[in-house]
N, C-alpha and C positions, 0 to 999 in steps of 0.2 A: 078388704076388696082391692083388687089390683088397679093401680093408677094407670090411665091410658098411655102415659109416657114411660112407665116402667117396663123394662125388658121382661117378656114372658118366655121362659125356656120351654122349648118344644122337644119332646122325645118321640121320634118317628120310627114306627115299626112297619116294615113292608114285607111283601111276600104273598104267595097265593093261598087260597082257602086251604085250611087244615095243615098249615106249614109250621105251626107252633107259636104263633104270635101271642095268642091269648094266654097260653100257659106261661110264657116268659113274662108278660106284663103282670099276671097274677102273682107270680113268684117275686117279682120286683117290688110290688106293693105290699108283700108280706115281709119284706126285708127291712129291719129297723135301721140299717145303714142308709137306706134311701129315703125313708119316711121319718120326718122330724116335725110333724105337725102341719106341713103345708097342705093347703087345699088343692086338690088335683082334679082336673077335668079330663076324662077319657072320651075322645071322639072315636066312636065305634063305626067304622065305615063298611063293615060286613059282619054277618052273623054266621058262625060255624056251629059245629056240634058241641064244642066246648064252650061253657058259659062262665062268666065271672062269678066269684063268690065274695061279695063285698064284706060279709061278716068276718072274713079272714084277713082283711086289709089291716095293716098297722094303724093307719090314719082313717078314721071313720068319715072324715070330710072329703070323700072322693065321690065325684059325680060322673055318671055315664050318660053321654048324649049320642043317640043313634043318628047317623047320617045315612039316609037310605038311597039318595040319588047324588050322582056326581055334580049335578047342577046346583045342589045345596051348598057346595063349597064356594061361598062368596065371602068377601071381607065383612060384609054386614052381618051375615049369619054367624060367622065364627066369633066375631067380636061380641055379638049378642049372647051367644052361648056361654062365653067366659064371664060376661057381666052378670048374667042371671044367677050363676052359682058363686061368683066372687073368687074363683080359683086363682092360684098363684103360678100354676104351671100346667102344661098340657101334655097328654100322652095320646098319640094318634095310632090306632090300629087301622092301617090303610088297606083299601080294597085293591087286590092285585090286578084287577082289570081296569083300573083307572090310572091314567098317566099322572106322574108326579107333578107335572106343571100345573095341573088343576088345583093342587094344594099350594105349591110354592108361589104361584102367581096371584093367589087370592088370600094369602095370610095377612092379617093386620100388620101394619108397619113395625109395631113393637114386638112382634112374635119372632123369635130366633131359634132355629133348629140347633139344639145343643149336641144331639147325637142322632145318628140314623143307622138303624140295623135292618138287615135283610135276612129273612128266614126262608128256608126251603126244605121240603121233604126230599131227602136224597133219592128216594125210590121213584119219584115222579119228575124231578128237576130236569133231567136230560130230555124227557119227552116234552115238557113245557118249552125248553130252549129250542128244540127242533121245530115245534109247531107254532110257537108264539114268541119268537126271538125278540121282537121289538118291545114286548112287555117285560121280558126278562132283563134285557139291556137297560131299560128305563129304571128298574129297581136296583140294578147293580151299580150304575154309573156314579152315584154320589154316596153309596153306602160306606160306612166306616168299618163295619164288621158284617161278614156274611156267615151265617150259621147253617150248616147242613145237618139237620137232625135225622134221626132214624138211620144213621149211616151204618153200614155193615162191613165186617171183615171181608176182604175180597173185592170190594169196590175200588175202582181205579181213581185215586185222588187226582191224578193228573188231568183226567177228563174235566173234573169240576174246576180245578185250578186254572186251566186254559180259558174256560168260559168267563170266569171272574176277571182274569187278567186281560181278556179281550175288551173289557169294559172299563177297568180301573186297575192301576198299579198300587193304589193307596190302601185299599181295604184289607183288613186282616181277615183270615179265613179260619173257621173252626168246624171240626167234624165231631158231632155228638152221637154217641152210640146208645143203644137201648139200655145198656147196663150202667148208664150215667158217666161213662168214660168220655172225656173231651180231649181231642188232639188238635193242636194248632198247626196250620200249614207252615212248613219250613222249606218248601221248594224254592230254590233261588231263581231269580229272574234276571240274569245278566242281560244288558242291552246287546242287541245283535250287531253292534259296531263298536269300534275301539275309540273311545273319547280321548285317549292319550296319544293317538297317532298324529303325525304332523298334518296330515289331511284326513279328516274323518270321512270315510267312504260309506255312504248310505245306499245299501242295496235296493234294487227295485222292489223287493218284497218287504222292505223295512221302512218305507216312507211313512205309513200310518203310525207305526210305533214311535218313530223319531218325531213326527209332528206333535203327537200327544206329549212326549217327554219334554220337548223344548218349550211347550206351552205350560206344562206343569212346573218346570224348574228352569226357566230361561237363563238365569244368571250363570249357571254352570257352563253355558255355551258361549258366554261373552268372550270374544277374542279367538274363538275356534275357527279353523278353516274347514269347510265341508265341500264334498263333491257329490252330486246326486242328479238323477234324471228328472226333468220337469217340463211342464208347458210354460211358454212365455206368452203373456197377454199384455196388450196395451189398453189402458183404461184412463179416461179423462180425469177421474177423481184422485188418481195417484199423483203425489207431488212431482213437480218438474225435475227431470234428471233421474227418474225412477221408472220401473216397470214392475209387473206382477209375475211371480213364478209360483208354481205349485202343482198339485195333482188333486183329483177327486178321491175322496175317502168314503167308504161305506162302513159305518160303525156297527150296524146290526141288520139292516135289510135294505132292499132297493129303494124304498120310499125315502130313506134318510141320507141318500148320497149327497154330499156337499163338496164344493171346491175348498181345499185347504191351502190358502195362499200365504206368501211372504212378499214384503216389499224388497225390491232389489235396486240399489243405487248404482248408477253408472253414468258417466258424463256423456256417453253416446247412446243413452237409453232410447232415444227417438229412432235409432237405426234398427232396433229389434223388430223383427217381423211378428205380427200378431198371430197367435195360435200356432206356434211352432214348438217342436220338441228339441231340447238341447241337453247335453250333459254340462251342468253348471258347476264351476268352482268359485266359491265366494267366502268372504270372511264375515262372521256374525258379530254384530254389536248390539247389546241390549240397551236400548235407548228410547227416548220419546220420539214418536212419529205421528204426524197428523193422519197418516193412513190407518193407524191403529186407534187413534183417539186416546193415546196414552203410551206407556212404555211397552216395548215389544221387541222381538228379534228382527233387526234390520240387516239385510245382507248387503255387502259391498262387492260388486262384480270384480272378479280376477280374470276369468277366462271362460270360454264356452266352446262347444263343438256340436254341430248338428247331429241328430240321431233319430232313430225310429222310436215310435211310442213303445212303452213296455208291453210285453206279451199280455199282461193283465193291466189295462189302463187304469181301472179303479182300484186303488190300494185298499187293503183290508188288514185287520189285526190278526187273523189266523186263517 
């Protein structure tokens, strides 16, 4: 039985109904390389046409727990399900219509997601993205691997690639054909600005991409000088001698628009007019800041000039 202080590995499989999650989990549990006698708990959060065949699992100590309602995803219920069967690891077949925070915010403290996979039927994925973008983005943003199954010759990989990269640059992408061919995405994603330039020019359309990249890999920006268009804001909580710069970003839909800020240090920070647009030139230092509550990219003011707001004030990824 798993000790409550021992780390419980969680393997998370997301995607919409009939996207291939059950088939993949079934094949994984039939693989001797993955199964070495560990007791496994499957949390089944939706039931599709395909059903599990436990008789074919390598390890017979595999337990299936049906989670019928999103409200059942509580720390108490999840811990009790694990304790009941004494499992050592958890596999979650997640419901595509439930937001991932319902799981992540309610997992027992010693549960750790080891791997997260997103599955999609290539024939329906673009429709899902057009009609339910927020749910698609939610499943893409933290995935390590995105698998588009039932892919067909003639489908434009770039359409799928752009949607994934609009949510994450980290995930690998695989295209699986009906004849069992698997092709991995090799489309290069160069950043839309030159990091080696003396001054890194961030275009109006590139702010969202830059903001995500600098937060994903802030150390590579340490010491760089950048120029970009931004709003300047005065806020009481910002350390003295600093002000806030940034833009609003929409990651997937209107409901999730948020201001994406940076702290900017300047000895004359108090002279900055609140809620004004400027083209700012500043040097980036990756350092501790009370404004961030930890280390983050802190800008040091070099110069600025007033300007009009961008034609599209809210930055997007595509």
